[in-house]
N, C-alpha and C positions, 0 to 999 in steps of 0.2 A: 779569228784565232791566229795568233802569230807567235812563233817560237823564236827566241833570241838567245844566242850563246854568248857568254862573256860576263865579266864582272860589272855590275851596276850599269846596265845600258839605259840610263835615264833618258837621254835624248831620243833614242830609238823608241822607247816606250811612250814618251810624251807625243811623238809624232803619230803613233798608231792609236793610242788610247785616250789622249788628251792630257791636260795639265793635272797635277796632283792637287790635293786640298791645300788651302792656305793654312798658315800656322794657327790662326784662331779657329778655323773649322776643325783642324786636327785636335785641338784642345777641347772643343765642344763635343766631339765624338769620343773623347778619351782615347785617342790613338787610332791609327788606321791599319795596324799590323796585327797578325794573329800568330799563335803558336804552331807547333808541328803537327802534321798529320801524315801518316804513311800512305804512299801511293799504292793502291790495290791493283789497278789495271795499268799495264805498261804501254798502252797505245800512245800516250803522250810523250814517252821517252824517245830519244833519237833512235833510229833503226839499228845502228851499230851497238847500242847499249841495251836493247829490249830484252834479250834472253838472260840478263843478269838475275841472280838469285838473291842478291842483297836487298834489304829493305831500303827504299829511297823515301826520305822525308821531305815534305814540302811545307813552305810557309806561304801565307796569303797576305796580300796588301790591297787595300781598298782604294779605288780611284773614283772620282765623281761619275765617270762614264764607263767604268769597267772594273775588272778584278785581275790582279796579277798573281800567278802561282810561281813561286821561285823554288828551285830544287837543285841539288848538287849530286852529280853522278861521276864517280871516278875522278874527283878533284876538279871537275868542270862545272861551272855555275850556269844554269839555264833559267830563263824566264818565259813563262807562257802567259801572253796577254789575251784576255777575253773581254770583248766589248759587251756592254750591258745588254744590247739587243740580241747578241748571240746566245745568251743564257736563257733557255726556255723555262727552267725551273731548278730549284735547289732542294733536295730532300735531306733532312737531318734526322736520321732514325736512331734513337737512343735505346740502349738496353741496360737493365739493372744488373749489378753484380754484388753479391754479398761477400764481404771480406771480414776478417777478424782483426781488430786493432786493440792496442793496450791503452786503457784509460785508467790513469792512476795505478792501482795495483791489480786491476781486473782486466780480463780480455772481454770485449763486447763485439757483437756483430754490427756491422755498418753497411749501408747500401751506398754504393758509388755507381757512376755511370761511365760508359764508353759509347761511341757512336760510329755509325757508317754514314759518311757524307757522300752524296751523289750530286754532281753538277751536271745537269742535263743540257746538252747542246742540240742543235738541229740534227746532226748526223750521228753523234755518239754520246756516251756518258763518261764522265771522269769520276772514278770511285776512290775514296780515301777512307782510311781508318783513323779515328780520333781516340787515342788512349786516354785512360782515366786522368792522367796528370794534366792534360790540356783541355779536358772536356768543358769546364766552366768558362774558360777564356774563349774557346772557339764558339760556344753557344752564344755568348755575349757579342762576339764579333759579327755573327750572322744576323744580329738584330739591329745593326747599324745602317743608317742611310737607306739607300735603295734596296739593300739586301733584305730588309724587313718584308717587303712585299713579294720578293722572289723566293723566299725560303718557307718551306713547310716543315714544321716540327712534329715529330711523333715519338711516342715511347712504346716499346714492345710490351704487350700486355701479359706475356708469359711470366711465370715465377722467376725470381732473380736467379741468375747463374751463380752457383756456389764456387768461389775461388778454391782451387785445390789446396792452397796453403792453409785453409781453415781446418781441413781434416788432419793435416800433419801437426799443426799446433795443438789441436784438440787431443790427438794421440799422445803427444808429449805431456800435456797437462794431466791427462788421465793417469799416465805412468808415474808422474811426479806425485800425485795425490795418494798413490798406493803405498 
């Protein structure tokens, strides 16, 4: 694991983690980047920034021999390079959420997902939260190349979490019908 500070440290990354995929490989994989995930544990953040209370979002980039986690803290860009052999496992734990959406003229309930992503290393775990908006993209990303064998997918079997917005919308609909 190597942390690099600065904007687009391509040469440093390639020296540590190896070359990137070729253009044809990137097209075959349908891209090598992924959307945003919030960093839950601050152990990967630089020591001077660890006590920050702001959410820090990370993006992922797949390499043939590893994974790069990029994030920005206080306008500084950081890259965390993880070699494939350093990653002992990846857990993608999904949970169902019931939300209310408007379809044509009616409101209907819909099930969406968010997830907790844990990248297990030899000494520590890197924990991320994947919001609903990036769930499908991130799940697809972790099914690419060597990540397929490293990732274990699970869905929480408990009943769906009810989004608090449903109760508010239902209250206004009931009031409107009276």
